[in-house]
N, CA, C and O atoms as CSV, one atom per row, in Angstrom:
chain,resi,resn,atom,element,x,y,z
A,1,MET,N,N,-22.025,-10.012,-12.137
A,1,MET,CA,C,-23.383,-10.039,-11.648
A,1,MET,C,C,-23.883,-8.594,-11.579
A,1,MET,O,O,-23.151,-7.685,-11.187
A,2,ARG,N,N,-25.107,-8.410,-11.955
A,2,ARG,CA,C,-25.701,-7.066,-11.925
A,2,ARG,C,C,-26.097,-6.695,-10.503
A,2,ARG,O,O,-26.188,-7.549,-9.621
A,3,ILE,N,N,-26.330,-5.409,-10.303
A,3,ILE,CA,C,-26.571,-4.885,-8.957
A,3,ILE,C,C,-27.829,-5.481,-8.317
A,3,ILE,O,O,-27.865,-5.682,-7.103
A,4,GLY,N,N,-28.849,-5.763,-9.113
A,4,GLY,CA,C,-30.070,-6.362,-8.563
A,4,GLY,C,C,-29.807,-7.738,-7.980
A,4,GLY,O,O,-30.298,-8.068,-6.900
A,5,GLU,N,N,-29.034,-8.536,-8.695
A,5,GLU,CA,C,-28.670,-9.865,-8.213
A,5,GLU,C,C,-27.780,-9.760,-6.976
A,5,GLU,O,O,-27.944,-10.518,-6.020
A,6,LEU,N,N,-26.840,-8.817,-7.000
A,6,LEU,CA,C,-25.966,-8.596,-5.854
A,6,LEU,C,C,-26.784,-8.178,-4.629
A,6,LEU,O,O,-26.519,-8.636,-3.517
A,7,ALA,N,N,-27.758,-7.326,-4.832
A,7,ALA,CA,C,-28.631,-6.899,-3.735
A,7,ALA,C,C,-29.383,-8.094,-3.162
A,7,ALA,O,O,-29.489,-8.245,-1.945
A,8,LYS,N,N,-29.898,-8.931,-4.035
A,8,LYS,CA,C,-30.641,-10.111,-3.584
A,8,LYS,C,C,-29.740,-11.053,-2.793
A,8,LYS,O,O,-30.131,-11.543,-1.733
A,9,ARG,N,N,-28.541,-11.306,-3.302
A,9,ARG,CA,C,-27.623,-12.234,-2.629
A,9,ARG,C,C,-27.079,-11.681,-1.320
A,9,ARG,O,O,-26.854,-12.434,-0.372
A,10,SER,N,N,-26.865,-10.368,-1.262
A,10,SER,CA,C,-26.272,-9.760,-0.060
A,10,SER,C,C,-27.312,-9.352,0.971
A,10,SER,O,O,-26.997,-9.178,2.149
A,11,GLY,N,N,-28.555,-9.199,0.521
A,11,GLY,CA,C,-29.604,-8.726,1.430
A,11,GLY,C,C,-29.575,-7.221,1.638
A,11,GLY,O,O,-30.264,-6.703,2.517
A,12,LEU,N,N,-28.787,-6.516,0.841
A,12,LEU,CA,C,-28.688,-5.062,0.942
A,12,LEU,C,C,-29.452,-4.396,-0.193
A,12,LEU,O,O,-29.650,-4.985,-1.256
A,13,ALA,N,N,-29.871,-3.184,0.043
A,13,ALA,CA,C,-30.542,-2.419,-1.006
A,13,ALA,C,C,-29.530,-1.982,-2.059
A,13,ALA,O,O,-28.351,-1.797,-1.758
A,14,THR,N,N,-29.991,-1.822,-3.278
A,14,THR,CA,C,-29.095,-1.363,-4.340
A,14,THR,C,C,-28.506,0.004,-4.005
A,14,THR,O,O,-27.367,0.300,-4.366
A,15,SER,N,N,-29.284,0.834,-3.316
A,15,SER,CA,C,-28.771,2.162,-2.935
A,15,SER,C,C,-27.608,2.031,-1.957
A,15,SER,O,O,-26.662,2.816,-2.018
A,16,ALA,N,N,-27.662,1.051,-1.056
A,16,ALA,CA,C,-26.560,0.826,-0.105
A,16,ALA,C,C,-25.308,0.375,-0.854
A,16,ALA,O,O,-24.199,0.814,-0.548
A,17,ILE,N,N,-25.490,-0.488,-1.820
A,17,ILE,CA,C,-24.348,-0.974,-2.600
A,17,ILE,C,C,-23.703,0.188,-3.351
A,17,ILE,O,O,-22.481,0.332,-3.356
A,18,ARG,N,N,-24.533,1.015,-3.985
A,18,ARG,CA,C,-23.995,2.194,-4.685
A,18,ARG,C,C,-23.289,3.130,-3.709
A,18,ARG,O,O,-22.242,3.691,-4.031
A,19,PHE,N,N,-23.863,3.299,-2.512
A,19,PHE,CA,C,-23.270,4.157,-1.491
A,19,PHE,C,C,-21.885,3.646,-1.102
A,19,PHE,O,O,-20.929,4.420,-1.044
A,20,TYR,N,N,-21.776,2.342,-0.835
A,20,TYR,CA,C,-20.478,1.764,-0.474
A,20,TYR,C,C,-19.469,1.942,-1.601
A,20,TYR,O,O,-18.280,2.154,-1.360
A,21,GLU,N,N,-19.954,1.853,-2.821
A,21,GLU,CA,C,-19.063,2.043,-3.969
A,21,GLU,C,C,-18.576,3.494,-4.034
A,21,GLU,O,O,-17.393,3.735,-4.274
A,22,THR,N,N,-19.471,4.458,-3.823
A,22,THR,CA,C,-19.059,5.872,-3.877
A,22,THR,C,C,-18.134,6.224,-2.717
A,22,THR,O,O,-17.302,7.122,-2.845
A,23,LYS,N,N,-18.267,5.531,-1.589
A,23,LYS,CA,C,-17.399,5.779,-0.430
A,23,LYS,C,C,-16.055,5.058,-0.541
A,23,LYS,O,O,-15.198,5.206,0.330
A,24,GLY,N,N,-15.871,4.283,-1.603
A,24,GLY,CA,C,-14.601,3.617,-1.819
A,24,GLY,C,C,-14.452,2.294,-1.088
A,24,GLY,O,O,-13.354,1.741,-1.034
A,25,LEU,N,N,-15.542,1.775,-0.522
A,25,LEU,CA,C,-15.478,0.485,0.157
A,25,LEU,C,C,-15.512,-0.665,-0.841
A,25,LEU,O,O,-15.010,-1.756,-0.569
A,26,LEU,N,N,-16.099,-0.411,-1.975
A,26,LEU,CA,C,-16.106,-1.374,-3.068
A,26,LEU,C,C,-15.380,-0.754,-4.243
A,26,LEU,O,O,-15.517,0.443,-4.498
A,27,PRO,N,N,-14.613,-1.549,-4.955
A,27,PRO,CA,C,-14.005,-0.977,-6.170
A,27,PRO,C,C,-15.120,-0.654,-7.166
A,27,PRO,O,O,-16.162,-1.309,-7.162
A,28,PRO,N,N,-14.911,0.332,-8.002
A,28,PRO,CA,C,-15.958,0.664,-8.979
A,28,PRO,C,C,-16.293,-0.562,-9.841
A,28,PRO,O,O,-15.405,-1.267,-10.321
A,29,ALA,N,N,-17.564,-0.786,-10.018
A,29,ALA,CA,C,-17.991,-1.927,-10.826
A,29,ALA,C,C,-17.676,-1.656,-12.295
A,29,ALA,O,O,-17.722,-0.522,-12.772
A,30,LYS,N,N,-17.358,-2.729,-12.978
A,30,LYS,CA,C,-17.178,-2.606,-14.419
A,30,LYS,C,C,-18.551,-2.367,-15.027
A,30,LYS,O,O,-19.563,-2.845,-14.513
A,31,ARG,N,N,-18.575,-1.642,-16.101
A,31,ARG,CA,C,-19.849,-1.355,-16.759
A,31,ARG,C,C,-19.870,-2.008,-18.135
A,31,ARG,O,O,-18.897,-1.959,-18.888
A,32,GLY,N,N,-20.995,-2.610,-18.433
A,32,GLY,CA,C,-21.175,-3.198,-19.758
A,32,GLY,C,C,-21.474,-2.117,-20.779
A,32,GLY,O,O,-21.590,-0.941,-20.434
A,33,LEU,N,N,-21.595,-2.509,-22.010
A,33,LEU,CA,C,-21.917,-1.563,-23.076
A,33,LEU,C,C,-23.272,-0.892,-22.827
A,33,LEU,O,O,-23.514,0.232,-23.268
A,34,ASN,N,N,-24.140,-1.600,-22.118
A,34,ASN,CA,C,-25.465,-1.055,-21.804
A,34,ASN,C,C,-25.429,-0.110,-20.594
A,34,ASN,O,O,-26.450,0.486,-20.249
A,35,GLY,N,N,-24.260,0.031,-19.947
A,35,GLY,CA,C,-24.116,0.922,-18.803
A,35,GLY,C,C,-24.402,0.270,-17.460
A,35,GLY,O,O,-24.202,0.891,-16.416
A,36,TYR,N,N,-24.868,-0.979,-17.475
A,36,TYR,CA,C,-25.173,-1.669,-16.226
A,36,TYR,C,C,-23.889,-2.015,-15.486
A,36,TYR,O,O,-22.870,-2.354,-16.089
A,37,ARG,N,N,-23.967,-1.919,-14.155
A,37,ARG,CA,C,-22.834,-2.321,-13.327
A,37,ARG,C,C,-22.712,-3.844,-13.354
A,37,ARG,O,O,-23.713,-4.560,-13.344
A,38,ASP,N,N,-21.483,-4.320,-13.388
A,38,ASP,CA,C,-21.218,-5.754,-13.349
A,38,ASP,C,C,-20.216,-6.010,-12.225
A,38,ASP,O,O,-19.066,-5.577,-12.301
A,39,TYR,N,N,-20.656,-6.712,-11.185
A,39,TYR,CA,C,-19.830,-6.965,-10.006
A,39,TYR,C,C,-19.296,-8.389,-10.016
A,39,TYR,O,O,-19.998,-9.314,-10.425
A,40,PRO,N,N,-18.050,-8.569,-9.566
A,40,PRO,CA,C,-17.537,-9.934,-9.432
A,40,PRO,C,C,-18.230,-10.647,-8.269
A,40,PRO,O,O,-18.763,-10.004,-7.365
A,41,ALA,N,N,-18.215,-11.978,-8.304
A,41,ALA,CA,C,-18.911,-12.790,-7.294
A,41,ALA,C,C,-18.421,-12.511,-5.877
A,41,ALA,O,O,-19.212,-12.568,-4.935
A,42,GLU,N,N,-17.119,-12.206,-5.705
A,42,GLU,CA,C,-16.595,-11.991,-4.344
A,42,GLU,C,C,-17.134,-10.720,-3.686
A,42,GLU,O,O,-16.907,-10.502,-2.496
A,43,THR,N,N,-17.839,-9.884,-4.436
A,43,THR,CA,C,-18.429,-8.674,-3.862
A,43,THR,C,C,-19.462,-9.023,-2.790
A,43,THR,O,O,-19.662,-8.254,-1.850
A,44,VAL,N,N,-20.111,-10.163,-2.923
A,44,VAL,CA,C,-21.076,-10.610,-1.902
A,44,VAL,C,C,-20.350,-10.758,-0.563
A,44,VAL,O,O,-20.854,-10.310,0.467
A,45,ALA,N,N,-19.171,-11.385,-0.574
A,45,ALA,CA,C,-18.394,-11.571,0.661
A,45,ALA,C,C,-17.926,-10.237,1.218
A,45,ALA,O,O,-17.950,-10.026,2.431
A,46,VAL,N,N,-17.502,-9.341,0.345
A,46,VAL,CA,C,-17.045,-8.018,0.803
A,46,VAL,C,C,-18.199,-7.277,1.474
A,46,VAL,O,O,-18.013,-6.659,2.522
A,47,LEU,N,N,-19.379,-7.336,0.879
A,47,LEU,CA,C,-20.540,-6.669,1.478
A,47,LEU,C,C,-20.899,-7.281,2.829
A,47,LEU,O,O,-21.309,-6.563,3.741
A,48,ALA,N,N,-20.751,-8.588,2.966
A,48,ALA,CA,C,-21.006,-9.240,4.260
A,48,ALA,C,C,-20.011,-8.753,5.302
A,48,ALA,O,O,-20.382,-8.516,6.452
A,49,ILE,N,N,-18.754,-8.604,4.909
A,49,ILE,CA,C,-17.729,-8.099,5.827
A,49,ILE,C,C,-18.065,-6.673,6.250
A,49,ILE,O,O,-17.957,-6.333,7.428
A,50,ILE,N,N,-18.469,-5.846,5.302
A,50,ILE,CA,C,-18.816,-4.451,5.598
A,50,ILE,C,C,-19.988,-4.400,6.575
A,50,ILE,O,O,-19.943,-3.672,7.567
A,51,ALA,N,N,-21.032,-5.170,6.294
A,51,ALA,CA,C,-22.214,-5.168,7.170
A,51,ALA,C,C,-21.869,-5.668,8.572
A,51,ALA,O,O,-22.301,-5.082,9.565
A,52,ASP,N,N,-21.090,-6.752,8.653
A,52,ASP,CA,C,-20.693,-7.292,9.962
A,52,ASP,C,C,-19.832,-6.287,10.727
A,52,ASP,O,O,-20.002,-6.107,11.933
A,53,ALA,N,N,-18.913,-5.638,10.026
A,53,ALA,CA,C,-18.032,-4.661,10.678
A,53,ALA,C,C,-18.830,-3.467,11.191
A,53,ALA,O,O,-18.572,-2.967,12.285
A,54,GLN,N,N,-19.795,-3.013,10.401
A,54,GLN,CA,C,-20.635,-1.903,10.870
A,54,GLN,C,C,-21.419,-2.308,12.110
A,54,GLN,O,O,-21.531,-1.533,13.060
A,55,GLN,N,N,-21.955,-3.510,12.102
A,55,GLN,CA,C,-22.711,-3.980,13.261
A,55,GLN,C,C,-21.817,-4.091,14.492
A,55,GLN,O,O,-22.288,-3.926,15.617
A,56,ALA,N,N,-20.534,-4.370,14.287
A,56,ALA,CA,C,-19.585,-4.486,15.400
A,56,ALA,C,C,-19.098,-3.118,15.882
A,56,ALA,O,O,-18.338,-3.032,16.846
A,57,GLY,N,N,-19.534,-2.057,15.214
A,57,GLY,CA,C,-19.191,-0.717,15.683
A,57,GLY,C,C,-18.104,-0.012,14.891
A,57,GLY,O,O,-17.672,1.074,15.277
A,58,PHE,N,N,-17.657,-0.598,13.804
A,58,PHE,CA,C,-16.637,0.057,12.988
A,58,PHE,C,C,-17.284,1.135,12.133
A,58,PHE,O,O,-18.376,0.945,11.597
A,59,SER,N,N,-16.606,2.261,12.010
A,59,SER,CA,C,-17.071,3.323,11.115
A,59,SER,C,C,-16.734,2.925,9.681
A,59,SER,O,O,-15.907,2.043,9.453
A,60,LEU,N,N,-17.370,3.573,8.729
A,60,LEU,CA,C,-17.068,3.286,7.328
A,60,LEU,C,C,-15.606,3.584,7.016
A,60,LEU,O,O,-14.978,2.867,6.238
A,61,GLU,N,N,-15.068,4.631,7.615
A,61,GLU,CA,C,-13.665,4.974,7.382
A,61,GLU,C,C,-12.741,3.881,7.923
A,61,GLU,O,O,-11.755,3.524,7.278
A,62,GLU,N,N,-13.063,3.348,9.114
A,62,GLU,CA,C,-12.259,2.254,9.674
A,62,GLU,C,C,-12.330,1.020,8.775
A,62,GLU,O,O,-11.325,0.350,8.541
A,63,ILE,N,N,-13.515,0.735,8.284
A,63,ILE,CA,C,-13.686,-0.419,7.403
A,63,ILE,C,C,-12.875,-0.222,6.122
A,63,ILE,O,O,-12.212,-1.141,5.641
A,64,LYS,N,N,-12.943,0.968,5.594
A,64,LYS,CA,C,-12.211,1.272,4.356
A,64,LYS,C,C,-10.711,1.071,4.545
A,64,LYS,O,O,-10.022,0.593,3.645
A,65,GLN,N,N,-10.215,1.437,5.717
A,65,GLN,CA,C,-8.782,1.318,5.981
A,65,GLN,C,C,-8.315,-0.132,6.079
A,65,GLN,O,O,-7.176,-0.439,5.726
A,66,ILE,N,N,-9.182,-1.024,6.553
A,66,ILE,CA,C,-8.728,-2.409,6.728
A,66,ILE,C,C,-9.109,-3.325,5.574
A,66,ILE,O,O,-8.536,-4.405,5.433
A,67,LEU,N,N,-10.064,-2.913,4.746
A,67,LEU,CA,C,-10.434,-3.760,3.608
A,67,LEU,C,C,-9.317,-3.749,2.571
A,67,LEU,O,O,-8.875,-2.682,2.147
A,68,PRO,N,N,-8.863,-4.919,2.163
A,68,PRO,CA,C,-7.827,-4.940,1.126
A,68,PRO,C,C,-8.441,-4.677,-0.248
A,68,PRO,O,O,-9.635,-4.891,-0.457
A,69,ALA,N,N,-7.613,-4.212,-1.178
A,69,ALA,CA,C,-8.086,-4.007,-2.546
A,69,ALA,C,C,-8.513,-5.346,-3.144
A,69,ALA,O,O,-9.457,-5.419,-3.931
A,70,ASP,N,N,-7.805,-6.396,-2.759
A,70,ASP,CA,C,-8.127,-7.756,-3.200
A,70,ASP,C,C,-8.455,-8.559,-1.950
A,70,ASP,O,O,-7.617,-8.683,-1.056
A,71,ILE,N,N,-9.645,-9.098,-1.879
A,71,ILE,CA,C,-10.108,-9.766,-0.657
A,71,ILE,C,C,-9.211,-10.928,-0.231
A,71,ILE,O,O,-9.250,-11.347,0.926
A,72,SER,N,N,-8.409,-11.448,-1.147
A,72,SER,CA,C,-7.537,-12.562,-0.784
A,72,SER,C,C,-6.200,-12.101,-0.204
A,72,SER,O,O,-5.337,-12.925,0.098
A,73,SER,N,N,-6.026,-10.790,-0.047
A,73,SER,CA,C,-4.724,-10.289,0.439
A,73,SER,C,C,-4.878,-9.341,1.622
A,73,SER,O,O,-4.574,-8.153,1.516
A,74,TRP,N,N,-5.352,-9.869,2.750
A,74,TRP,CA,C,-5.500,-9.054,3.954
A,74,TRP,C,C,-4.132,-8.647,4.471
A,74,TRP,O,O,-3.172,-9.413,4.394
A,75,ARG,N,N,-4.053,-7.430,5.000
A,75,ARG,CA,C,-2.833,-6.966,5.676
A,75,ARG,C,C,-2.984,-7.398,7.135
A,75,ARG,O,O,-3.582,-6.695,7.949
A,76,HIS,N,N,-2.430,-8.567,7.442
A,76,HIS,CA,C,-2.685,-9.250,8.712
A,76,HIS,C,C,-2.421,-8.372,9.934
A,76,HIS,O,O,-3.308,-8.211,10.773
A,77,GLU,N,N,-1.229,-7.805,10.049
A,77,GLU,CA,C,-0.887,-7.036,11.251
A,77,GLU,C,C,-1.787,-5.811,11.406
A,77,GLU,O,O,-2.239,-5.508,12.511
A,78,GLU,N,N,-2.044,-5.118,10.321
A,78,GLU,CA,C,-2.919,-3.932,10.369
A,78,GLU,C,C,-4.332,-4.339,10.775
A,78,GLU,O,O,-4.971,-3.661,11.580
A,79,LEU,N,N,-4.814,-5.437,10.222
A,79,LEU,CA,C,-6.142,-5.928,10.579
A,79,LEU,C,C,-6.204,-6.284,12.058
A,79,LEU,O,O,-7.144,-5.894,12.750
A,80,MET,N,N,-5.208,-7.024,12.550
A,80,MET,CA,C,-5.205,-7.437,13.954
A,80,MET,C,C,-5.109,-6.238,14.887
A,80,MET,O,O,-5.782,-6.205,15.917
A,81,ASP,N,N,-4.280,-5.248,14.544
A,81,ASP,CA,C,-4.171,-4.033,15.364
A,81,ASP,C,C,-5.504,-3.301,15.416
A,81,ASP,O,O,-5.926,-2.847,16.479
A,82,THR,N,N,-6.160,-3.189,14.279
A,82,THR,CA,C,-7.446,-2.499,14.220
A,82,THR,C,C,-8.491,-3.235,15.046
A,82,THR,O,O,-9.253,-2.608,15.782
A,83,LEU,N,N,-8.535,-4.548,14.933
A,83,LEU,CA,C,-9.496,-5.336,15.706
A,83,LEU,C,C,-9.233,-5.218,17.203
A,83,LEU,O,O,-10.170,-5.097,17.992
A,84,ARG,N,N,-7.963,-5.254,17.596
A,84,ARG,CA,C,-7.628,-5.117,19.026
A,84,ARG,C,C,-8.007,-3.735,19.553
A,84,ARG,O,O,-8.502,-3.609,20.673
A,85,ARG,N,N,-7.775,-2.702,18.747
A,85,ARG,CA,C,-8.171,-1.343,19.166
A,85,ARG,C,C,-9.683,-1.249,19.332
A,85,ARG,O,O,-10.167,-0.602,20.260
A,86,LYS,N,N,-10.424,-1.887,18.445
A,86,LYS,CA,C,-11.889,-1.845,18.547
A,86,LYS,C,C,-12.346,-2.558,19.813
A,86,LYS,O,O,-13.268,-2.090,20.481
A,87,VAL,N,N,-11.724,-3.672,20.154
A,87,VAL,CA,C,-12.064,-4.377,21.395
A,87,VAL,C,C,-11.785,-3.462,22.592
A,87,VAL,O,O,-12.595,-3.393,23.517
A,88,ALA,N,N,-10.653,-2.765,22.581
A,88,ALA,CA,C,-10.323,-1.837,23.674
A,88,ALA,C,C,-11.341,-0.700,23.738
A,88,ALA,O,O,-11.750,-0.294,24.826
A,89,ASP,N,N,-11.750,-0.190,22.581
A,89,ASP,CA,C,-12.777,0.869,22.545
A,89,ASP,C,C,-14.084,0.372,23.153
A,89,ASP,O,O,-14.730,1.083,23.923
A,90,ILE,N,N,-14.466,-0.844,22.803
A,90,ILE,CA,C,-15.710,-1.421,23.327
A,90,ILE,C,C,-15.614,-1.611,24.836
A,90,ILE,O,O,-16.572,-1.330,25.556
A,91,GLU,N,N,-14.467,-2.085,25.322
A,91,GLU,CA,C,-14.290,-2.264,26.761
A,91,GLU,C,C,-14.355,-0.928,27.494
A,91,GLU,O,O,-14.935,-0.846,28.577
A,92,ALA,N,N,-13.766,0.120,26.917
A,92,ALA,CA,C,-13.830,1.449,27.536
A,92,ALA,C,C,-15.272,1.949,27.556
A,92,ALA,O,O,-15.714,2.546,28.537
A,93,MET,N,N,-15.997,1.704,26.475
A,93,MET,CA,C,-17.399,2.125,26.419
A,93,MET,C,C,-18.223,1.361,27.444
A,93,MET,O,O,-19.103,1.935,28.085
A,94,GLN,N,N,-17.944,0.069,27.605
A,94,GLN,CA,C,-18.651,-0.718,28.612
A,94,GLN,C,C,-18.400,-0.155,30.014
A,94,GLN,O,O,-19.319,-0.088,30.831
A,95,ALA,N,N,-17.174,0.242,30.288
A,95,ALA,CA,C,-16.855,0.811,31.607
A,95,ALA,C,C,-17.613,2.112,31.813
A,95,ALA,O,O,-18.159,2.349,32.891
A,96,ARG,N,N,-17.650,2.965,30.780
A,96,ARG,CA,C,-18.401,4.231,30.899
A,96,ARG,C,C,-19.888,3.967,31.093
A,96,ARG,O,O,-20.542,4.639,31.891
A,97,LEU,N,N,-20.418,3.000,30.372
A,97,LEU,CA,C,-21.841,2.669,30.512
A,97,LEU,C,C,-22.138,2.108,31.901
A,97,LEU,O,O,-23.187,2.398,32.477
A,98,LYS,N,N,-21.226,1.313,32.436
A,98,LYS,CA,C,-21.407,0.762,33.784
A,98,LYS,C,C,-21.447,1.888,34.816
A,98,LYS,O,O,-22.272,1.877,35.730
A,99,GLU,N,N,-20.539,2.866,34.657
A,99,GLU,CA,C,-20.540,4.022,35.561
A,99,GLU,C,C,-21.830,4.825,35.427
A,99,GLU,O,O,-22.418,5.236,36.427
A,100,SER,N,N,-22.257,5.042,34.214
A,100,SER,CA,C,-23.494,5.802,33.974
A,100,SER,C,C,-24.685,5.079,34.582
A,100,SER,O,O,-25.541,5.704,35.208
A,101,LYS,N,N,-24.740,3.770,34.400
A,101,LYS,CA,C,-25.836,2.981,34.956
A,101,LYS,C,C,-25.847,3.091,36.479
A,101,LYS,O,O,-26.902,3.297,37.079
A,102,ALA,N,N,-24.679,2.953,37.103
A,102,ALA,CA,C,-24.594,3.042,38.563
A,102,ALA,C,C,-25.042,4.418,39.045
A,102,ALA,O,O,-25.742,4.525,40.052
A,103,HIS,N,N,-24.640,5.474,38.329
A,103,HIS,CA,C,-25.036,6.829,38.709
A,103,HIS,C,C,-26.555,6.997,38.606
A,103,HIS,O,O,-27.178,7.567,39.501
A,104,ILE,N,N,-27.136,6.514,37.545
A,104,ILE,CA,C,-28.586,6.647,37.354
A,104,ILE,C,C,-29.333,5.828,38.397
A,104,ILE,O,O,-30.333,6.292,38.945
A,105,GLU,N,N,-28.859,4.614,38.681
A,105,GLU,CA,C,-29.512,3.793,39.703
A,105,GLU,C,C,-29.420,4.459,41.073
A,105,GLU,O,O,-30.362,4.379,41.861
A,106,SER,N,N,-28.306,5.108,41.363
A,106,SER,CA,C,-28.154,5.829,42.625
A,106,SER,C,C,-29.140,6.995,42.690
A,106,SER,O,O,-29.748,7.248,43.731
A,107,LEU,N,N,-29.287,7.687,41.590
A,107,LEU,CA,C,-30.234,8.799,41.524
A,107,LEU,C,C,-31.665,8.298,41.720
A,107,LEU,O,O,-32.454,8.940,42.413
A,108,ILE,N,N,-32.000,7.169,41.124
A,108,ILE,CA,C,-33.336,6.589,41.294
A,108,ILE,C,C,-33.584,6.275,42.765
A,108,ILE,O,O,-34.643,6.590,43.309
A,109,ARG,N,N,-32.587,5.645,43.404
A,109,ARG,CA,C,-32.755,5.308,44.832
A,109,ARG,C,C,-32.933,6.578,45.671
A,109,ARG,O,O,-33.745,6.611,46.595
A,110,LEU,N,N,-32.171,7.613,45.341
A,110,LEU,CA,C,-32.261,8.874,46.081
A,110,LEU,C,C,-33.649,9.489,45.920
A,110,LEU,O,O,-34.246,9.946,46.895
A,111,ILE,N,N,-34.152,9.500,44.713
A,111,ILE,CA,C,-35.483,10.076,44.464
A,111,ILE,C,C,-36.557,9.246,45.138
A,111,ILE,O,O,-37.488,9.795,45.728
A,112,GLU,N,N,-36.441,7.928,45.059
A,112,GLU,CA,C,-37.453,7.053,45.660
A,112,GLU,C,C,-37.399,7.032,47.183
A,112,GLU,O,O,-38.323,6.532,47.824
A,113,ALA,N,N,-36.328,7.568,47.774
A,113,ALA,CA,C,-36.214,7.588,49.232
A,113,ALA,C,C,-36.983,8.763,49.831
A,113,ALA,O,O,-36.735,9.138,50.977
A,114,LYS,N,N,-37.880,9.329,49.102
A,114,LYS,CA,C,-38.690,10.466,49.559
A,114,LYS,C,C,-39.536,10.048,50.761
A,114,LYS,O,O,-40.262,9.056,50.707
A,115,PRO,N,N,-39.435,10.799,51.818
A,115,PRO,CA,C,-40.304,10.525,52.968
A,115,PRO,C,C,-41.776,10.634,52.561
A,115,PRO,O,O,-42.132,11.446,51.707
A,116,ASP,N,N,-42.614,9.820,53.172
A,116,ASP,CA,C,-44.034,9.776,52.815
A,116,ASP,C,C,-44.727,11.122,52.981
A,116,ASP,O,O,-45.650,11.440,52.232
A,117,ASP,N,N,-44.294,11.909,53.948
A,117,ASP,CA,C,-44.973,13.180,54.210
A,117,ASP,C,C,-44.378,14.347,53.425
A,117,ASP,O,O,-44.723,15.501,53.681
A,118,MET,N,N,-43.479,14.060,52.463
A,118,MET,CA,C,-42.812,15.119,51.698
A,118,MET,C,C,-43.421,15.204,50.304
A,118,MET,O,O,-43.629,14.191,49.637
A,119,GLY,N,N,-43.704,16.440,49.876
A,119,GLY,CA,C,-44.229,16.653,48.534
A,119,GLY,C,C,-43.122,16.579,47.489
A,119,GLY,O,O,-41.936,16.551,47.817
A,120,CYS,N,N,-43.529,16.549,46.246
A,120,CYS,CA,C,-42.567,16.419,45.133
A,120,CYS,C,C,-41.602,17.597,45.073
A,120,CYS,O,O,-40.408,17.412,44.837
A,121,ARG,N,N,-42.117,18.810,45.288
A,121,ARG,CA,C,-41.252,19.991,45.215
A,121,ARG,C,C,-40.166,19.938,46.289
A,121,ARG,O,O,-38.998,20.219,46.021
A,122,GLU,N,N,-40.568,19.574,47.511
A,122,GLU,CA,C,-39.591,19.469,48.589
A,122,GLU,C,C,-38.607,18.330,48.318
A,122,GLU,O,O,-37.417,18.446,48.612
A,123,ASN,N,N,-39.109,17.236,47.758
A,123,ASN,CA,C,-38.230,16.114,47.444
A,123,ASN,C,C,-37.205,16.520,46.382
A,123,ASN,O,O,-36.036,16.142,46.455
A,124,ALA,N,N,-37.657,17.284,45.408
A,124,ALA,CA,C,-36.734,17.760,44.373
A,124,ALA,C,C,-35.641,18.618,45.005
A,124,ALA,O,O,-34.469,18.498,44.648
A,125,SER,N,N,-36.025,19.486,45.944
A,125,SER,CA,C,-35.028,20.313,46.639
A,125,SER,C,C,-34.078,19.446,47.444
A,125,SER,O,O,-32.875,19.707,47.479
A,126,ARG,N,N,-34.608,18.419,48.089
A,126,ARG,CA,C,-33.779,17.506,48.874
A,126,ARG,C,C,-32.775,16.784,47.976
A,126,ARG,O,O,-31.595,16.672,48.309
A,127,VAL,N,N,-33.257,16.301,46.842
A,127,VAL,CA,C,-32.379,15.587,45.905
A,127,VAL,C,C,-31.305,16.524,45.372
A,127,VAL,O,O,-30.129,16.163,45.320
A,128,MET,N,N,-31.708,17.726,44.976
A,128,MET,CA,C,-30.745,18.698,44.432
A,128,MET,C,C,-29.692,19.044,45.473
A,128,MET,O,O,-28.507,19.142,45.155
A,129,ALA,N,N,-30.128,19.232,46.736
A,129,ALA,CA,C,-29.187,19.581,47.807
A,129,ALA,C,C,-28.205,18.418,48.030
A,129,ALA,O,O,-27.010,18.645,48.220
A,130,SER,N,N,-28.700,17.198,48.007
A,130,SER,CA,C,-27.805,16.066,48.235
A,130,SER,C,C,-26.825,15.864,47.081
A,130,SER,O,O,-25.774,15.245,47.254
A,131,LEU,N,N,-27.168,16.382,45.918
A,131,LEU,CA,C,-26.262,16.318,44.774
A,131,LEU,C,C,-25.357,17.532,44.694
A,131,LEU,O,O,-24.523,17.641,43.795
A,132,GLY,N,N,-25.529,18.451,45.646
A,132,GLY,CA,C,-24.725,19.667,45.665
A,132,GLY,C,C,-25.196,20.687,44.634
A,132,GLY,O,O,-24.423,21.539,44.195
A,133,LEU,N,N,-26.473,20.596,44.249
A,133,LEU,CA,C,-27.012,21.479,43.216
A,133,LEU,C,C,-28.093,22.411,43.734
A,133,LEU,O,O,-28.905,22.923,42.964
A,134,SER,N,N,-28.098,22.632,45.049
A,134,SER,CA,C,-29.153,23.494,45.601
A,134,SER,C,C,-28.973,24.923,45.129
A,134,SER,O,O,-27.883,25.316,44.714
A,135,LYS,N,N,-30.048,25.701,45.194
A,135,LYS,CA,C,-30.040,27.089,44.709
A,135,LYS,C,C,-29.035,27.954,45.420
A,135,LYS,O,O,-28.538,28.920,44.841
A,136,GLY,N,N,-28.723,27.640,46.649
A,136,GLY,CA,C,-27.785,28.461,47.405
A,136,GLY,C,C,-26.344,28.282,46.972
A,136,GLY,O,O,-25.482,29.046,47.406
A,137,LYS,N,N,-26.056,27.312,46.142
A,137,LYS,CA,C,-24.661,27.023,45.750
A,137,LYS,C,C,-24.361,27.524,44.380
A,137,LYS,O,O,-23.241,27.366,43.895
C-alpha cells in the first residue's frame, strides 16, 4: 500500500509516517521501480500501536524498544516489564501532582485569608512571611 493510502487508513499525516520510519519505528518501506514507498497491510496496526503508546505517555525511544521487528513476535516479558514500569511512572507522577495540587490549594487559601482591612502589599508580605520567605530571612 502506498503512503497516501496508509495515511488515510491510519489517520496520520504522511509526514508522521515518514518520521516514524526515519526514527526506526517502522521498517523501511519497500520501494517500487517508480520510487514510491510500498507498505505492508500490518503497518496500519503498527501505527495504531505507536499512536496509542504515545498517548499513554511512552517516548518514541521506549516504543522503539518494545516494538518487535515482526508484529506477530512480541517479546512478552520485556513488553510486560516495560508496561509495568510505565504504570509505576504514572503512579509516581500522580502522587507528585497530588502534592503540587495540595500545595497550590493551600497557597490559595492563605492568600484568600487576607483580612478585609489589609491591602494587597501587606497581604503579600504576610503570605511571604508565613511561607518563610520574608525579606528579613
